C-alpha positions as a LaTeX table, in Angstrom:
\begin{tabular}{lrrr}
\hline
Residue & $x$ (\AA) & $y$ (\AA) & $z$ (\AA) \\
\hline
Met1 & 108.77 & 92.80 & $-13.13$ \\
Lys2 & 111.76 & 90.72 & $-12.09$ \\
Arg3 & 113.12 & 91.25 & $-8.60$ \\
Ala4 & 116.60 & 90.55 & $-7.30$ \\
Ser5 & 117.55 & 88.48 & $-4.31$ \\
Val6 & 117.76 & 90.17 & $-0.90$ \\
Gly7 & 119.61 & 89.59 & 2.35 \\
Ile8 & 118.81 & 87.03 & 5.03 \\
Phe9 & 115.76 & 87.63 & 7.21 \\
Ser10 & 116.52 & 88.69 & 10.79 \\
Leu11 & 114.06 & 86.88 & 13.05 \\
Ile12 & 115.25 & 88.47 & 16.25 \\
Phe13 & 114.82 & 91.98 & 14.90 \\
Ile14 & 111.39 & 91.19 & 13.52 \\
Ser15 & 110.24 & 89.75 & 16.82 \\
Val16 & 111.29 & 92.92 & 18.61 \\
Met17 & 109.50 & 95.08 & 16.05 \\
Leu18 & 106.28 & 93.11 & 16.30 \\
Val19 & 106.22 & 93.42 & 20.05 \\
Ala20 & 106.74 & 97.16 & 19.62 \\
Cys21 & 103.88 & 97.56 & 17.14 \\
Gly22 & 101.17 & 99.47 & 18.97 \\
Gly23 & 98.68 & 98.34 & 16.32 \\
Gly24 & 99.52 & 94.74 & 17.06 \\
Asp25 & 97.44 & 91.67 & 16.23 \\
Ser26 & 93.88 & 90.92 & 17.14 \\
Ser27 & 92.06 & 87.62 & 16.83 \\
Gln28 & 88.72 & 89.41 & 16.41 \\
Pro29 & 87.51 & 91.90 & 13.80 \\
Ala30 & 87.91 & 95.53 & 14.83 \\
Thr31 & 85.07 & 97.27 & 16.60 \\
Asn32 & 83.48 & 100.39 & 15.18 \\
Gly33 & 84.82 & 103.89 & 15.62 \\
Glu34 & 83.10 & 107.09 & 14.62 \\
Glu35 & 83.37 & 109.79 & 11.98 \\
Thr36 & 83.52 & 113.37 & 13.23 \\
Glu37 & 83.74 & 116.33 & 10.86 \\
Gly38 & 85.73 & 114.44 & 8.23 \\
Ser39 & 88.09 & 112.74 & 10.69 \\
Phe40 & 87.86 & 109.25 & 12.14 \\
Ser41 & 88.27 & 108.22 & 15.76 \\
Gly42 & 88.71 & 104.56 & 16.58 \\
Ile43 & 90.44 & 101.37 & 15.45 \\
Val44 & 91.34 & 101.04 & 11.78 \\
Pro45 & 92.03 & 97.38 & 10.95 \\
Val46 & 94.65 & 96.25 & 8.46 \\
Tyr47 & 93.71 & 92.67 & 7.61 \\
Thr48 & 96.44 & 90.30 & 6.42 \\
Pro49 & 97.02 & 86.55 & 6.21 \\
Gly50 & 98.77 & 84.78 & 9.12 \\
Ser51 & 101.04 & 86.59 & 11.55 \\
Gly52 & 104.25 & 84.96 & 10.32 \\
Gly53 & 103.98 & 86.20 & 6.76 \\
Ile54 & 105.52 & 89.12 & 4.88 \\
Asn55 & 102.24 & 91.01 & 4.56 \\
Tyr56 & 101.59 & 90.90 & 8.29 \\
Ile57 & 105.11 & 91.90 & 9.28 \\
Ile58 & 105.28 & 94.88 & 6.91 \\
Ser59 & 101.75 & 95.96 & 7.84 \\
Ala60 & 102.48 & 95.72 & 11.57 \\
Gly61 & 105.53 & 97.94 & 11.10 \\
Leu62 & 103.49 & 100.39 & 9.04 \\
Ala63 & 100.75 & 100.51 & 11.69 \\
Asn64 & 103.40 & 101.23 & 14.30 \\
Ile65 & 104.71 & 104.20 & 12.29 \\
Ile66 & 101.24 & 105.62 & 11.64 \\
Asn67 & 100.30 & 105.38 & 15.31 \\
Asn68 & 103.59 & 106.61 & 16.79 \\
Glu69 & 103.87 & 109.56 & 14.42 \\
Lys70 & 100.17 & 110.40 & 14.85 \\
Val71 & 99.73 & 110.53 & 11.09 \\
Leu72 & 95.96 & 110.30 & 11.58 \\
Pro73 & 95.14 & 111.63 & 15.08 \\
Gly74 & 92.31 & 109.72 & 16.71 \\
Ala75 & 92.77 & 106.68 & 14.48 \\
Ser76 & 94.56 & 103.63 & 15.88 \\
Phe77 & 95.78 & 101.25 & 13.18 \\
Ala78 & 95.72 & 97.56 & 14.19 \\
Thr79 & 97.12 & 94.72 & 12.11 \\
Glu80 & 94.79 & 91.72 & 12.27 \\
Ala81 & 95.90 & 88.24 & 11.18 \\
Thr82 & 93.22 & 86.24 & 9.35 \\
Asn83 & 92.81 & 82.86 & 7.71 \\
Gly84 & 93.46 & 84.38 & 4.31 \\
Thr85 & 91.80 & 85.92 & 1.28 \\
Ser86 & 88.18 & 84.90 & 1.85 \\
Glu87 & 88.14 & 86.08 & 5.46 \\
Ile88 & 89.78 & 89.38 & 4.53 \\
Val89 & 87.10 & 90.01 & 1.90 \\
Gln90 & 84.37 & 89.09 & 4.40 \\
Tyr91 & 85.73 & 91.53 & 6.98 \\
Met92 & 86.10 & 94.24 & 4.33 \\
Ser93 & 82.47 & 93.68 & 3.35 \\
Glu94 & 81.35 & 94.12 & 6.95 \\
Arg95 & 83.34 & 97.34 & 7.37 \\
His96 & 81.97 & 98.66 & 4.08 \\
Gln97 & 78.40 & 97.99 & 5.19 \\
Gln98 & 79.11 & 99.79 & 8.47 \\
Gly99 & 80.74 & 102.73 & 6.68 \\
Met100 & 83.91 & 102.15 & 8.70 \\
Pro101 & 87.45 & 102.40 & 7.23 \\
Ala102 & 89.53 & 99.28 & 6.70 \\
Phe103 & 92.62 & 98.17 & 4.82 \\
Gly104 & 93.82 & 94.77 & 3.67 \\
Gly105 & 97.02 & 93.13 & 2.46 \\
Ile106 & 95.77 & 90.51 & 0.05 \\
Gly107 & 96.88 & 88.44 & $-2.93$ \\
Ala108 & 96.24 & 90.46 & $-6.08$ \\
Leu109 & 94.50 & 87.51 & $-7.74$ \\
Gly110 & 92.13 & 87.15 & $-4.79$ \\
Ala111 & 91.27 & 90.85 & $-4.92$ \\
Asp112 & 90.59 & 90.57 & $-8.64$ \\
Gln113 & 88.42 & 87.48 & $-8.16$ \\
Ala114 & 86.44 & 89.04 & $-5.31$ \\
Phe115 & 85.81 & 92.26 & $-7.24$ \\
Asn116 & 84.56 & 90.30 & $-10.25$ \\
Gly117 & 82.44 & 87.84 & $-8.27$ \\
Val118 & 84.42 & 84.66 & $-8.90$ \\
Leu119 & 85.94 & 84.11 & $-5.45$ \\
Glu120 & 83.87 & 81.05 & $-4.55$ \\
Pro121 & 83.99 & 81.14 & $-0.72$ \\
Val122 & 82.55 & 84.70 & $-0.71$ \\
Pro123 & 80.04 & 84.77 & $-3.59$ \\
Gly124 & 78.88 & 87.90 & $-5.33$ \\
Glu125 & 80.66 & 90.85 & $-6.87$ \\
His126 & 82.56 & 92.80 & $-4.23$ \\
Asp127 & 82.76 & 95.83 & $-6.48$ \\
Tyr128 & 83.13 & 98.20 & $-3.53$ \\
Leu129 & 86.77 & 97.09 & $-3.15$ \\
Arg130 & 89.42 & 99.60 & $-4.18$ \\
Gly131 & 93.13 & 99.25 & $-4.82$ \\
Ile132 & 95.87 & 101.25 & $-3.11$ \\
Gly133 & 99.15 & 99.78 & $-4.34$ \\
Tyr134 & 101.70 & 96.99 & $-4.38$ \\
Leu135 & 102.68 & 95.35 & $-1.08$ \\
Ser136 & 104.89 & 92.31 & $-1.68$ \\
Tyr137 & 105.55 & 89.25 & $-3.80$ \\
Asn138 & 105.53 & 85.56 & $-2.94$ \\
Ala139 & 107.63 & 83.30 & $-5.15$ \\
Leu140 & 106.75 & 79.70 & $-6.03$ \\
His141 & 109.78 & 77.43 & $-5.68$ \\
Leu142 & 108.89 & 74.10 & $-7.31$ \\
Val143 & 111.30 & 71.68 & $-5.64$ \\
Val144 & 112.36 & 68.16 & $-6.68$ \\
Arg145 & 115.02 & 65.78 & $-5.42$ \\
Glu146 & 118.41 & 66.26 & $-7.05$ \\
Asn147 & 118.29 & 62.87 & $-8.80$ \\
Ser148 & 114.75 & 63.41 & $-10.12$ \\
Pro149 & 114.25 & 63.10 & $-13.90$ \\
Ile150 & 112.00 & 66.17 & $-13.77$ \\
Gln151 & 113.76 & 69.10 & $-15.42$ \\
Ser152 & 110.86 & 71.32 & $-16.50$ \\
Phe153 & 107.18 & 72.03 & $-15.89$ \\
Glu154 & 106.37 & 69.88 & $-18.93$ \\
Asp155 & 107.95 & 66.89 & $-17.17$ \\
Leu156 & 105.33 & 67.10 & $-14.40$ \\
Ala157 & 102.70 & 65.44 & $-16.59$ \\
Gly158 & 101.55 & 62.30 & $-14.77$ \\
Lys159 & 103.44 & 63.23 & $-11.58$ \\
Arg160 & 102.36 & 63.78 & $-7.97$ \\
Val161 & 102.82 & 67.37 & $-6.81$ \\
Gly162 & 102.59 & 68.40 & $-3.16$ \\
Val163 & 100.53 & 71.56 & $-2.62$ \\
Ala164 & 99.46 & 73.43 & 0.52 \\
Ala165 & 95.74 & 73.48 & $-0.31$ \\
Ile166 & 93.48 & 73.51 & $-3.34$ \\
Gly167 & 92.04 & 76.93 & $-4.22$ \\
Thr168 & 94.73 & 78.98 & $-2.47$ \\
Pro169 & 96.80 & 81.64 & $-4.31$ \\
Pro170 & 99.95 & 79.45 & $-4.49$ \\
Thr171 & 98.05 & 76.48 & $-5.92$ \\
Glu172 & 96.22 & 78.68 & $-8.42$ \\
Leu173 & 99.57 & 80.13 & $-9.50$ \\
Leu174 & 100.92 & 76.59 & $-9.94$ \\
Glu175 & 97.88 & 75.60 & $-12.01$ \\
Asp176 & 98.23 & 78.66 & $-14.24$ \\
Leu177 & 101.98 & 78.11 & $-14.70$ \\
Met178 & 101.39 & 74.46 & $-15.55$ \\
Glu179 & 98.76 & 75.39 & $-18.12$ \\
Ala180 & 101.09 & 77.99 & $-19.64$ \\
His181 & 103.66 & 75.20 & $-20.07$ \\
Gly182 & 101.08 & 72.92 & $-21.71$ \\
Val183 & 100.18 & 70.79 & $-18.67$ \\
Ser184 & 96.47 & 70.85 & $-17.78$ \\
Lys185 & 94.91 & 70.15 & $-14.38$ \\
Asp186 & 94.00 & 66.66 & $-15.55$ \\
Asp187 & 97.58 & 65.85 & $-16.53$ \\
Tyr188 & 99.09 & 65.74 & $-13.02$ \\
Gln189 & 98.03 & 64.83 & $-9.48$ \\
Pro190 & 98.02 & 67.62 & $-6.87$ \\
Leu191 & 98.30 & 66.21 & $-3.35$ \\
Pro192 & 97.10 & 68.68 & $-0.67$ \\
Leu193 & 99.27 & 68.68 & 2.44 \\
Ser194 & 98.69 & 70.60 & 5.64 \\
Ser195 & 101.88 & 72.67 & 5.72 \\
Phe196 & 105.11 & 73.50 & 3.94 \\
Thr197 & 106.85 & 71.27 & 6.47 \\
Glu198 & 104.79 & 68.33 & 5.21 \\
Ile199 & 105.65 & 69.26 & 1.63 \\
Gln200 & 109.34 & 69.30 & 2.55 \\
Glu201 & 109.01 & 65.86 & 4.13 \\
Ala202 & 107.04 & 64.47 & 1.18 \\
Val203 & 109.67 & 65.64 & $-1.30$ \\
Ala204 & 112.42 & 64.19 & 0.88 \\
Asn205 & 110.81 & 60.75 & 1.32 \\
Gly206 & 109.56 & 60.48 & $-2.25$ \\
Ser207 & 105.83 & 60.38 & $-1.52$ \\
Val208 & 105.51 & 63.23 & $-4.04$ \\
Asp209 & 107.55 & 63.81 & $-7.18$ \\
Ala210 & 107.64 & 67.57 & $-6.64$ \\
Gly211 & 106.26 & 70.15 & $-4.25$ \\
Tyr212 & 106.08 & 73.90 & $-4.01$ \\
Leu213 & 107.58 & 76.02 & $-1.25$ \\
Met214 & 106.66 & 79.68 & $-1.05$ \\
Gly215 & 108.49 & 82.80 & 0.02 \\
Ala216 & 110.35 & 85.90 & $-1.01$ \\
Ile217 & 113.92 & 85.19 & $-2.09$ \\
Pro218 & 115.78 & 83.71 & $-0.27$ \\
Ala219 & 112.84 & 81.68 & 1.06 \\
Pro220 & 113.38 & 80.18 & 4.54 \\
Thr221 & 111.31 & 77.13 & 3.57 \\
Val222 & 113.73 & 76.37 & 0.73 \\
Arg223 & 116.81 & 77.00 & 2.86 \\
Glu224 & 115.44 & 74.57 & 5.45 \\
Ile225 & 115.08 & 71.64 & 3.07 \\
Thr226 & 118.53 & 72.26 & 1.54 \\
Gln227 & 120.08 & 71.78 & 4.99 \\
Thr228 & 119.14 & 68.09 & 4.98 \\
Glu229 & 118.33 & 67.19 & 1.36 \\
Asn230 & 119.86 & 67.67 & $-2.07$ \\
Val231 & 117.15 & 69.32 & $-4.13$ \\
Arg232 & 116.70 & 71.36 & $-7.30$ \\
Ile233 & 114.30 & 74.17 & $-8.17$ \\
Ile234 & 112.42 & 73.76 & $-11.45$ \\
Pro235 & 112.55 & 77.02 & $-13.45$ \\
Val236 & 109.82 & 78.46 & $-15.62$ \\
Asp237 & 110.47 & 78.91 & $-19.33$ \\
Pro238 & 111.44 & 82.61 & $-19.57$ \\
Ser239 & 110.25 & 82.75 & $-23.18$ \\
Ile240 & 106.61 & 82.32 & $-22.15$ \\
Met241 & 106.60 & 84.67 & $-19.15$ \\
Glu242 & 106.07 & 87.97 & $-20.96$ \\
Thr243 & 102.83 & 86.71 & $-22.47$ \\
Phe244 & 101.91 & 84.95 & $-19.23$ \\
Glu245 & 102.31 & 88.13 & $-17.19$ \\
Ser246 & 100.36 & 90.26 & $-19.67$ \\
Glu247 & 97.49 & 87.77 & $-19.49$ \\
His248 & 97.76 & 87.51 & $-15.70$ \\
Pro249 & 98.81 & 90.96 & $-14.38$ \\
Tyr250 & 98.56 & 89.76 & $-10.78$ \\
Tyr251 & 101.53 & 87.42 & $-11.43$ \\
Ser252 & 105.21 & 88.13 & $-11.98$ \\
Ser253 & 108.51 & 86.38 & $-12.61$ \\
Val254 & 111.50 & 86.50 & $-10.31$ \\
Asp255 & 115.17 & 85.91 & $-11.08$ \\
Ile256 & 117.14 & 83.87 & $-8.54$ \\
Pro257 & 120.88 & 84.60 & $-8.87$ \\
Ala258 & 123.24 & 81.63 & $-8.94$ \\
Gly259 & 124.38 & 80.62 & $-5.46$ \\
Thr260 & 121.26 & 81.85 & $-3.67$ \\
Tyr261 & 120.52 & 78.29 & $-2.54$ \\
Pro262 & 122.97 & 75.40 & $-1.98$ \\
Gly263 & 123.62 & 73.49 & $-5.18$ \\
Gln264 & 122.12 & 76.21 & $-7.39$ \\
Asp265 & 124.92 & 76.89 & $-9.86$ \\
Glu266 & 122.98 & 78.92 & $-12.44$ \\
Asp267 & 120.61 & 81.88 & $-12.52$ \\
Ile268 & 117.02 & 80.68 & $-12.79$ \\
Thr269 & 113.61 & 82.29 & $-13.19$ \\
Ile270 & 110.52 & 81.27 & $-11.23$ \\
Gly271 & 106.93 & 82.48 & $-10.95$ \\
Ala272 & 105.44 & 84.65 & $-8.22$ \\
Phe273 & 102.19 & 86.32 & $-7.26$ \\
Tyr274 & 101.71 & 89.88 & $-6.11$ \\
Ser275 & 100.06 & 91.02 & $-2.91$ \\
Ile276 & 98.50 & 94.46 & $-2.83$ \\
Tyr277 & 96.96 & 96.84 & $-0.34$ \\
Ile278 & 93.22 & 97.31 & $-0.74$ \\
Thr279 & 90.45 & 99.24 & 0.97 \\
His280 & 86.80 & 99.92 & 0.17 \\
Glu281 & 85.05 & 102.84 & $-1.48$ \\
Gln282 & 83.81 & 104.41 & 1.78 \\
Thr283 & 87.24 & 104.76 & 3.37 \\
Asp284 & 88.07 & 108.47 & 3.55 \\
Asp285 & 90.24 & 109.85 & 0.73 \\
Glu286 & 92.62 & 111.63 & 3.11 \\
Met287 & 93.10 & 108.48 & 5.18 \\
Val288 & 94.06 & 106.47 & 2.09 \\
Tyr289 & 96.32 & 109.28 & 0.87 \\
Lys290 & 98.17 & 109.43 & 4.20 \\
Phe291 & 98.36 & 105.63 & 4.44 \\
Leu292 & 100.12 & 105.52 & 1.08 \\
Glu293 & 102.19 & 108.61 & 1.86 \\
Thr294 & 103.45 & 107.01 & 5.09 \\
Ile295 & 104.61 & 103.96 & 3.15 \\
Met296 & 106.47 & 106.01 & 0.57 \\
Asn297 & 108.05 & 108.32 & 3.17 \\
Asn298 & 109.36 & 105.45 & 5.32 \\
Thr299 & 110.86 & 103.00 & 2.84 \\
Asp300 & 114.17 & 102.67 & 4.70 \\
Gly301 & 112.49 & 101.96 & 8.02 \\
Leu302 & 110.10 & 99.44 & 6.50 \\
Lys303 & 112.97 & 97.68 & 4.74 \\
Asp304 & 114.65 & 97.35 & 8.14 \\
Ile305 & 111.49 & 95.62 & 9.36 \\
His306 & 111.51 & 93.16 & 6.46 \\
Pro307 & 114.42 & 93.03 & 3.99 \\
Thr308 & 112.17 & 92.04 & 1.08 \\
Phe309 & 110.24 & 95.33 & 1.33 \\
Asp310 & 110.38 & 96.87 & $-2.13$ \\
Ile311 & 107.64 & 99.49 & $-2.45$ \\
Val312 & 109.09 & 102.31 & $-4.54$ \\
Pro313 & 107.58 & 104.67 & $-7.15$ \\
Glu314 & 108.54 & 102.19 & $-9.88$ \\
Ser315 & 106.75 & 99.26 & $-8.20$ \\
Val316 & 103.86 & 100.79 & $-6.25$ \\
Thr317 & 101.29 & 100.30 & $-9.02$ \\
Glu318 & 102.24 & 96.69 & $-9.83$ \\
Gly319 & 99.64 & 93.96 & $-9.53$ \\
Val320 & 96.60 & 96.20 & $-9.03$ \\
Thr321 & 93.79 & 95.18 & $-11.38$ \\
Ile322 & 90.79 & 96.53 & $-9.46$ \\
Pro323 & 89.86 & 100.25 & $-9.56$ \\
Tyr324 & 92.06 & 102.50 & $-7.45$ \\
His325 & 90.71 & 104.41 & $-4.48$ \\
Pro326 & 90.53 & 108.17 & $-5.18$ \\
Gly327 & 92.93 & 108.82 & $-2.29$ \\
Ala328 & 95.57 & 106.64 & $-3.95$ \\
Leu329 & 95.01 & 108.27 & $-7.34$ \\
Lys330 & 95.45 & 111.70 & $-5.76$ \\
Tyr331 & 98.77 & 110.61 & $-4.25$ \\
Phe332 & 99.99 & 109.26 & $-7.59$ \\
Glu333 & 98.94 & 112.46 & $-9.36$ \\
Asp334 & 100.68 & 114.67 & $-6.79$ \\
His335 & 103.92 & 112.68 & $-7.11$ \\
Gly336 & 104.00 & 112.10 & $-10.85$ \\
Ile337 & 103.45 & 108.35 & $-10.66$ \\
Glu338 & 101.87 & 107.01 & $-13.83$ \\
Val339 & 98.93 & 104.65 & $-13.44$ \\
Gln340 & 98.07 & 102.20 & $-16.20$ \\
Gln341 & 94.76 & 100.43 & $-15.71$ \\
\hline
\end{tabular}
């Protein structure tokens, strides 16, 4: 699915909302609660990557709504920032073993890999994981200097490409996009850098030929580099994306309208990866149902929290490749939302 550009992110408003979130952040995994006659009393963690990201911000706002409106009396939802996919899966495994509910906002590819036993840092099939629905997208902006001869993914053969880390969702997306354009892993040189700031600097000073910057459109990381450097974004070949997305249902393409970024005079298409909400098979059906129901009943409020929020009936099943939780399936059935899996 192709998504349109959205308005500029309001940092002040987000900061206020995060402070207000009763669920808040915790640096430690949630402690156990207890089940009583079909209801749960205690902390329900919602694990996400770092606290500055889209998944955390939306999840913190959602936790705030669930707690303030007492959607699930006795349960206190707490958004917990983690180091990423592997740690989220590890925490989900622990909660599953304890029989305690948990939710996660995770890259759809990572969820698929964990379920099928190919997520290397956490070996074994995590086939207890269950899908709930779409959460967000993260778009890969492959940036080069304006005077660079690189015009396409094919031109990256033999070039140095700045990446955040090997084995992360953005780098795996880059590798898959490169392969789809006929450029194998052996044909270019990925250079791991510690942050997007370092990638920006490396592109600017020429120590890499290209580098990726991530974010929903318009991405702050891209806006930052355009304030001091003349750069271009390398588009994907739209003609290959339909096949690419059918082979990789956890990926998508995104259209960037002309004028979104300085110097961008034409519409372009770039690649993106989905993030989804997951849980595990022992989380109560009603809890999952109400979690999803709260999202769908508060779309305006959640969009105020983050302007890229775009969970609607038409998008809520996107990116989910692992089996759905029965509570999610019941919600979809009750609301006439078709599930294709």
